[in-house]
C-alpha positions as CSV (number, residue, x, y, z in Angstrom):
1,M,134.3,126.7,232.1
2,K,131.8,125.6,229.7
3,T,132.2,124.0,226.6
4,V,130.6,124.8,223.5
5,Y,128.7,122.0,221.6
6,S,130.2,119.6,225.0
7,S,126.5,118.0,225.4
8,S,126.1,117.3,221.7
9,L,129.4,115.8,221.8
10,F,129.0,113.8,225.0
11,M,125.7,112.4,223.8
12,C,127.4,111.7,220.4
13,F,130.0,109.7,222.8
14,M,127.6,107.9,224.7
15,T,125.9,106.7,221.2
16,I,128.8,105.5,219.3
17,S,130.8,104.1,222.6
18,P,129.2,100.5,221.8
19,L,130.6,100.9,218.3
20,F,134.1,101.8,219.4
21,V,134.0,98.9,221.7
22,Q,132.7,96.2,218.9
23,I,135.3,97.6,216.5
24,T,138.1,97.5,219.2
25,K,136.9,93.9,220.2
26,A,137.1,92.7,216.8
27,Q,140.6,93.6,216.5
28,E,142.0,91.8,219.5
29,N,142.4,88.6,217.8
30,I,144.4,90.3,215.0
31,V,147.9,88.7,214.5
32,L,151.1,90.6,215.4
33,N,151.6,92.4,211.8
34,N,150.5,95.0,210.0
35,S,147.9,93.5,207.7
36,N,144.7,94.6,209.4
37,N,146.1,97.9,210.7
38,M,143.8,100.0,208.6
39,S,140.8,97.9,209.3
40,F,139.1,100.2,211.8
41,L,139.1,103.1,209.7
42,E,138.0,101.7,206.6
43,R,135.0,100.1,208.6
44,L,133.9,103.4,209.9
45,E,133.7,104.3,206.1
46,S,132.4,101.2,204.6
47,E,129.9,99.9,207.4
48,H,129.1,103.0,209.5
49,N,129.2,105.8,206.9
50,I,131.2,108.1,208.6
51,L,132.9,110.7,206.9
52,L,136.4,111.0,207.3
53,S,138.4,114.1,207.0
54,K,140.7,114.7,203.9
55,N,143.8,114.5,206.0
56,T,143.0,111.2,207.3
57,K,142.2,109.9,203.8
58,K,145.7,111.3,202.7
59,W,147.5,109.3,205.5
60,M,145.7,106.1,205.4
61,K,146.3,106.0,201.4
62,R,150.2,106.9,202.4
63,W,150.1,103.9,205.0
64,K,148.0,101.5,203.0
65,N,150.5,98.1,203.0
66,V,153.7,100.4,204.4
67,D,156.6,98.2,205.1
68,L,159.4,100.0,207.2
69,D,161.6,96.9,206.6
70,D,161.8,98.0,203.0
71,L,165.4,99.7,203.4
72,S,165.6,100.3,199.8
73,T,162.2,102.5,200.3
74,F,162.5,104.0,204.0
75,Q,165.2,105.6,205.8
76,F,165.9,106.5,209.3
77,K,168.0,109.5,210.0
78,E,166.9,110.8,213.4
79,L,165.0,110.5,216.6
80,S,162.5,112.8,217.8
81,G,160.7,113.8,221.2
82,T,161.3,116.0,224.4
83,T,161.2,113.1,227.1
84,S,159.8,110.2,224.9
85,V,162.3,109.0,222.1
86,N,160.4,108.2,219.0
87,L,161.9,107.2,215.2
88,K,161.3,109.8,212.5
89,I,160.3,108.0,208.9
90,H,161.7,109.3,205.7
91,K,160.9,107.6,202.1
92,I,163.3,108.1,199.7
93,D,162.1,110.4,196.9
94,P,164.6,111.5,194.2
95,T,162.2,114.4,193.0
96,D,162.7,116.0,196.5
97,P,165.5,118.1,196.8
98,K,166.4,116.3,200.5
99,G,166.2,113.1,198.5
100,T,163.5,111.9,201.1
101,K,160.2,113.0,202.2
102,S,158.8,112.8,206.1
103,Y,156.7,110.0,206.5
104,G,155.6,110.5,210.0
105,T,157.1,108.8,213.3
106,F,156.9,105.6,215.0
107,L,155.9,105.8,218.4
108,G,156.8,102.9,220.7
109,L,155.5,102.5,224.4
110,N,157.6,104.2,227.1
111,D,157.3,106.4,230.1
112,S,156.8,109.5,228.6
113,G,154.4,108.2,225.6
114,N,151.5,105.5,225.1
115,P,150.9,104.7,221.4
116,N,147.8,103.2,222.4
117,T,146.6,106.3,223.9
118,E,147.5,108.0,220.3
119,I,145.6,105.5,218.8
120,A,142.5,105.6,220.5
121,Y,142.4,109.5,221.0
122,F,142.5,109.4,216.8
123,Q,139.6,106.6,216.4
124,L,137.4,108.0,218.6
125,A,138.1,111.4,217.3
126,A,137.0,109.7,213.8
127,I,134.0,108.3,215.3
128,L,132.9,111.7,216.7
129,G,133.6,113.3,212.9
130,V,136.4,115.5,214.6
131,D,139.3,113.7,213.5
132,H,140.7,116.8,211.6
133,L,141.4,118.3,214.7
134,Y,144.3,115.3,215.4
135,R,146.8,113.9,213.4
136,P,146.2,110.3,212.1
137,A,147.7,107.7,214.2
138,L,147.8,104.2,213.1
139,R,148.8,100.6,214.9
140,Y,152.0,99.5,213.8
141,Y,154.7,96.7,214.6
142,L,158.2,97.5,213.5
143,G,160.0,94.7,212.3
144,A,163.7,93.0,212.5
145,K,165.2,95.4,210.0
146,A,163.8,98.7,210.7
147,Q,163.9,98.0,214.6
148,S,168.0,97.5,214.0
149,E,168.0,101.1,212.5
150,F,166.3,102.3,215.4
151,K,168.6,100.3,217.8
152,K,171.4,102.3,215.9
153,L,170.2,105.5,216.4
154,L,169.5,104.8,220.1
155,L,172.9,103.6,220.7
156,S,174.6,106.6,219.2
157,A,172.1,109.2,221.1
158,E,173.8,111.0,224.0
159,F,170.5,112.8,225.9
160,S,171.0,114.9,228.8
161,G,167.8,114.5,230.3
162,K,167.4,111.3,232.9
163,M,163.8,110.6,231.6
164,R,164.9,110.5,228.3
165,N,167.6,108.3,229.1
166,L,165.4,106.0,230.9
167,N,162.9,105.8,227.9
168,K,166.0,104.7,225.8
169,E,166.9,101.9,227.8
170,F,163.5,100.7,227.8
171,L,163.4,100.6,224.4
172,L,166.6,99.2,223.8
173,K,165.4,96.2,226.3
174,E,162.2,96.0,224.0
175,I,164.1,95.6,220.9
176,A,166.7,93.0,222.5
177,K,163.2,90.8,222.7
178,N,163.4,89.8,219.0
179,K,159.7,90.4,218.4
180,P,157.6,92.9,216.8
181,L,157.9,96.1,218.2
182,E,154.6,97.5,219.1
183,G,153.8,100.8,218.7
184,A,152.0,103.4,216.4
185,L,152.5,105.5,213.2
186,K,151.6,109.1,213.7
187,A,151.4,111.6,210.9
188,K,153.9,114.7,210.9
189,K,153.1,118.0,211.6
190,D,151.1,120.2,208.9
191,E,153.7,122.4,207.1
192,S,151.8,125.1,208.3
193,S,151.3,124.3,212.1
194,I,153.1,126.3,214.9
195,E,153.1,126.2,218.5
196,F,150.1,128.6,220.3
197,E,151.7,128.6,223.8
198,S,149.8,132.1,224.4
199,A,146.7,130.3,224.7
200,V,147.2,130.1,228.6
201,M,148.6,132.3,231.0
202,T,149.4,129.1,233.1
203,A,153.0,127.9,234.3
204,R,154.3,124.4,232.9
205,F,152.5,121.4,234.8
206,S,150.6,123.7,236.6
207,K,147.4,121.8,238.2
208,K,145.5,125.3,237.6
209,L,144.3,126.0,234.0
210,I,143.8,129.8,233.1
211,L,142.8,130.8,229.5
212,N,144.3,133.9,227.8
213,N,141.2,135.8,227.6
214,K,143.1,138.2,225.3
215,Y,141.6,136.0,222.3
216,P,137.5,136.2,222.3
217,F,137.3,132.6,221.3
218,L,139.3,131.4,224.5
219,K,137.7,133.7,226.3
220,A,134.1,132.7,225.6
221,L,134.9,129.5,226.9
222,S,134.7,130.8,230.6
223,A,131.2,130.0,232.2
224,N,130.5,133.8,232.8
225,E,131.0,134.8,229.2
226,A,128.8,134.9,226.2
227,Q,128.4,132.4,223.5
228,P,131.3,132.3,220.6
229,R,129.8,134.6,217.7
230,K,129.5,132.8,214.2
231,G,131.3,134.5,211.3
232,E,133.5,136.7,214.1
233,K,137.1,136.7,212.5
234,N,139.7,136.3,215.4
235,T,143.4,137.0,215.0
236,I,145.7,134.4,216.5
237,L,148.7,135.3,215.2
238,K,150.0,136.9,212.2
239,D,148.2,135.3,208.9
240,Y,146.2,133.1,211.4
241,I,142.9,134.1,211.0
242,G,139.9,132.1,212.0
243,D,136.1,131.8,213.0
244,E,135.4,132.6,216.5
245,F,132.8,130.0,216.8
246,E,134.6,127.2,215.2
247,L,137.8,128.0,216.9
248,S,136.0,127.8,220.2
249,K,134.0,124.5,219.6
250,E,137.4,122.8,218.1
251,F,139.4,124.2,221.5
252,S,136.7,122.9,223.5
253,N,136.1,119.5,221.6
254,Q,139.7,118.9,222.4
255,L,139.5,119.7,226.2
256,I,136.8,117.0,226.3
257,L,138.8,114.2,224.6
258,D,141.4,115.0,227.1
259,V,139.7,114.7,230.1
260,I,138.3,111.1,228.6
261,F,141.7,109.9,228.0
262,G,143.1,111.7,231.0
263,Q,145.3,113.8,229.0
264,Y,147.5,116.0,231.8
265,D,150.0,117.4,229.8
266,R,148.4,119.5,227.1
267,F,149.8,122.6,228.4
268,S,153.1,121.4,229.4
269,G,154.8,123.0,226.5
270,G,154.3,122.1,222.5
271,N,151.0,120.6,222.8
272,V,148.8,123.2,221.7
273,V,149.1,124.0,217.9
274,I,147.1,126.0,215.3
275,S,147.4,125.2,211.4
276,K,145.7,126.3,208.7
277,D,144.6,125.1,205.1
278,E,142.3,126.4,202.5
279,A,139.1,126.0,205.1
280,G,141.0,128.3,206.9
281,V,142.5,128.1,210.7
282,R,141.9,124.9,212.9
283,I,143.1,124.0,216.6
284,D,145.4,120.9,215.7
285,S,147.6,118.4,217.9
């Protein structure tokens, strides 16, 4: 499989990797609280003139100084995840018909998910200028009150899967330590996001990846195929029509970051997503 813009993205990665290390090391001495959780992204903008996507800026504004221990503002109604166990966040909003609005998800460390990987994915994507491909993720330490709500949901939850039950028990043990629960806030999926399972013709968890050549932008990623065409419209699903070149580039970039971070379950189900906005259709995560 060839990659579109892979060499330029790789060279960009090699160029900015010292920056990534420099900023990450500066965060190692941060006290276990949320006062500096936005510093990485803010420094990218203010000190390194890196332009962040519209969606990234929206979630930065939303999460600025957020305190999930304020139960007069936030509610925790449900858990999410397939094998992992995550905490869905809702902010009370009287103007919304449901009374609350989604505020993303808190991801705690468990055997099926690593919040540090989610954060690193997004931060590297931001440095490389492809943060629009990833839902924003931010380090967050869950306080005592929010943990208490998380615990109530965990104790009342009945899971059928072995792995999910193991992750449930692990999180309960972490909460019992009576200290800030380290994890990440992750933005909710875009309203237009839908799963794109037909991108591959591969059984779940298969070690062999076969892209679906029905889609020209995927076919173009094969080594013996021509480069994707700029300005050529590809129909992915009904009402989801995007530029062949841009879609190939986005999917290619996503695969490169998967290799860098050892993402082995991109095609295990639910992890290939497309969305759309005024700029067009894009590969999402």
